[in-house]
Structures are given as C-alpha cells and as structure tokens.
N, C-alpha and C positions, 0 to 999 in steps of 0.2 A: 663331258656329258654328251650322250647321243641323243638323236631324235629321229623322227619318221622319214625325213627327207633322204633322197639317195645318198649313199655314203661317199664322201670325197676322200681320195687317197691322200693321206697326210704325207708331207715332204719333211723328213727330219731336218731340224735347224733352219727352216724356211723363215720363221719369225725373226730369229736372230740375224739372218742374212739381210732381210729387208730393213730391219732396225738400223743395222750398220750402214746400209746404203742410203737411208734417208737422213741419218745423222740428226742435226739440229732442227730439221724440218718436222721431225716426229715428236708429238706431244705424248702419246700413250699407245700401247699395244694391248688389244683385248682379244683373248682366246676364249671363245664361248661357243659351246654346241658344235665343236669341230670346225668352227669358222674363225678366220683371223680378220680383225678389223684394226686398221691403222688410223689413228686421229692425227691429223697433220695441221700445221699452222695455215691459216686461211690465205695469207699473202704468198706463201710458198707452194701453193697448190700446182701450178703449172710446172715448176721445177721438179716437184716430187713425182708428178705423173710422167714427165719426160723420162726420169730415171727408171721408174717402174716399167715403162714401155720398152726403152731401148737397152737397159742393162739387166733388169730382172725378167725380161721376156713376157710381160703381161701385154700381149699385143692388142686385145680387143676390149673396147668399152661396151658393156652389155646393157647397162642401165644407169640412170641418174634418178634418185628418189629424194623426196623431201619429208621432213618430219617437223611437227610444230609442238613446242613445249612453252605455252604461254607464260609460265611462271619464271622462266629463265630470262636473264638479261639479254642473252643471245638466243632468241626463242627458236630459231630454225637450225635444224641439221640437214646438211646435204650429203648424201651418200652416193659414192661412185662404185660400181660393181665391175671388176676387171677379170678377164679370163686369159689365162696362158694356154695357148693351144700346144705349144711344145712341152710344157710341163704338166699339162692336164690338171691344172689347179686354179682356184678362184680365190680372190681376196676382196675386201671391202675397204674403201678409203673414205673417211668422214672428216667434216669440218663444221664449225658453227658460225653463225652470222645473225644479224638482226634485220629489221625492216629497211635500214638505210644504208647499211654497209654492203658494197657490192662484192661479189665473189669472182675471181678471175676465171675467164672462159677457157675451155679446153678445145674449142673448135678447130684450133690450128694443129692439134695432135690427132683428133678423131673428128672428121666432119659430121658424123652422125650426132655428135653432142649438140649440134644446132637445135634440132628438134626436141631433144631431151631437155636441154636448158630451157626451151620455150615452155615445155610442160610444167616444169617446176615453177617458173615465173608465173605462169597462168594460174596454177593451183594455190601457190603460197605467197607470191609477190617477191620472191628472191630475185635480186638484180644480178645479172652476170655482165661483168665489165669486159668489153671486147667482142661481145656477140653482136654482129652487125645486123641481125634481123630479129630483135627480141620483141616479138609480137605475141599475142594470145594465140593459142592453137587449139584449145579444146572448148572454150566458151565462145559466145557469139560477140560480134562487134559491139562496142559500148557496154559490155557487161560490167556490172558494179561489184567490186570486191573480188576475194580470192577464195573459192569454195571450200578448200581443204584446211583452211585456218580454223582453229578450234573455236574462235569467237564469231565465225560466220553463222548467221541464223539459219536453222534448218529449213525454214520456208523460202529462203532467198528474199529478194526485194521485188522482183517482178515475175509475172507468168506470162506465157504467150499462147495465142490461139490463132486459128485461121478465121478471118473475118469475111463472111459472105458479102457484106456490104462493100468492104474495101478491096475484096479480092487479093488479100495478102495477109501475111502473118503480122499480127499486131501485139504490142506489149502493153500489159496493164498491171496496176499494183496488185499484189497478192490478195485474194479473197478466199478465206477459209470457210468451208462449209460448216465446220464446228471447231471449237477451240481444241488445242492440243491437250490430250489427257496424259496424266502421269500414271504410268503403270508400275506397280510394285511387285507383280507376279506372285501375289498371295492368292491362294485358293479360297473362294468364299465358302465352298462346301467343308473345308477344314477349320473354318473359323477365322475370319479376318479380324484384325486388331483395330477396326474402326467401323463406323456405321456406313453401310453402303447407301448410295443415293436412292431415296424412295423409302428406305426402311424406317425412317423417322416417322412415317405416317402409320405404320403398323402398330397394333396394340402390343403392349409388353407381354412377353411369353410368361406363362404362369410358372411359379417356382416349382421345381420337381418335388414330388411327394417323398416324405422321408421313408427310409427303408424300414420294413416291419421288424419289430423287436422279437427275436426268437423266444419261445416260451421256455420257461425254467421252473423248476420245483424245488421246494426246501428240503424234501425227504426222499430218499431213494424209492420207497414204496409208493409214492404218489406221482403218477405220470401226468396228471393234469387232464386226462381224458374222461374222467368221471369214476365214481365208486364201483360200478360193475366191472369196468375194464381193469381197475386197480386190483380187485379181489381175484379176478381170473388170473392176472399176471402173477400175483403173489403165490397163488395156489400152485401154479406151474413151477415156480422157483422152489417151493417147498418139496414138491414131488421129485424133482430132480436131485435135491439135496438128500 
C-alpha cells in the first residue's frame, strides 16, 4: 500500500533477513505502507539494537517516539527509527511497556538516545533503565504529570504569567474565562438536531401552509373558468373537428 511520503527503495528479502537475525527477540514483523516495523521483546531491546547496528548495518538512530493506548495493559509503545546509510533504508523497532516497567536504555549504543529518551520520559512517563540523566527536558521544573498521555487534562494543572509585583514568572491554578464547549461541527443553517442556546426563548415557528390543491373538473367540457370560457372553448373544438 503506497502513500504520499517519498518512496523508499525496497530491499528484496530484507524483512526475512532481519527476522532471522533477531530470532527469538522478535515478536512480530509488520509490513505496512512500504514501511517495516519489528516488534521486539522489551528485555531484549539492547541486544536487538546491537545486532541491527553492527550486523544489519543500521548505523543511525534517528528518533525515539512514544504512543499511549490507555485501554491496553501495557499502555505505552516506544518506537525507535533506524537509518542505514550504506543500504539507504529505514526500519522501525517497537516495544510495549507500562507505567512501572522500565525499558532498557540504548545510550551506550547511540549517545543521542540520551535526549530522545528524556523526551519520551517527559511526555509519557516511560522509565529508561540505565539512562544516567533521566530528567525532564521539554517541561519546566516541578511540572506535574506527563502532557502527551491521553488522560492528561487539556487545561493542565497550572498556568504561568509574569508578575509585575514579584518581578518574576509565577505559577497559579488554571482559571478558564469560559467553560470548555463541546463542538459537534453541525451547521445551524442546515438544521441542527438540538436547540441552540437562546432559541428556547424564541416563539415557536408557525406551521408551514398546506400546498394548494390543484383544480379539477368532472367533465372534459367544463374547465372551471366559467360558462363563457367553456362555451368558447367548446366552439373552437367543434370548428376544428
């Protein structure tokens, strides 16, 4: 299945090659939209990444991303995007975890993973075992919660502003100028399926007038327009005959 992204040159047999390389560390291979994803055992992540870097020639770690599925027992997915410069090919490696189970770090393989793991920790709360500097990186000191979790409130918990009195940035509880509205994207001009706020005060619209009944006659010679018209019409018909 294709998509609008730049086309990636497929390497024949690459999925089978990597599956054989990973062996028991591999849970599933997903081939979708011309992209290969390898789901691996969480505890075997470091060994799998080492094999992909040193044997399969995927030298660069481009990104680490998180995804939250609150309905799952292991609600978080962590996705690693690898690039092979020599083979001109990209793959994705994924694993699952929960709020309490740590994920092995890959900072000993790619030092750049230090910041990438901190981003996932900051946004989702995923713990990376072995990362020696697992601090927040995108939010402020003392931030409460993890913003990209699906159960994080859209308003957050605090808001900040610059205080002229204190000459510094201060944190305060969130104060909304108005309550959140629920938008259903229905057009009121096309007829919403509910009463719009304020419409309950308006008088009820009058019922539409019934359509006029077309005139009909019982006899062909009677038009309904009166005797003179009927006589003239009948005379013309007789003349034509």
